[in-house]
C-alpha positions, 0 to 999 in steps of 0.5 A: 109226406111223399112216397116215390115208388121205385121199380122194386116197390109194391104199389099195394104195399105203398097204398097201405102205407099211405093210408096208415100215415093219414090214419095216424094224423098226416094231413097230406100225402103224395104217392108218386108212381113213375112206372104208371105216370100217376100221383095218388093224393091222400088227404085226411077225411077224403077219398084218394085222388089219382092224377094221370101224368100230371106236370105238377101238384100243389100243396093245397091249403096245408102247404100253401103256395108250394108246387112240386114240378113233376116233369123231370120225375114222371 
């Protein structure tokens, strides 16, 4: 799943939402934070990975071969 933080979104609320998605069975989640130019990657049974100003993110084994270009988003 993908969450794109808007200017009015609370980062803390979105982070809690992402954790809830993972707890309810989602395998992979991306929280794209344009304000801070970061992407938080949520995976089941793993700590959250934070990428600073990435140009792209991949779908890992879950979405094998999928790459999201972030240059125009961040």
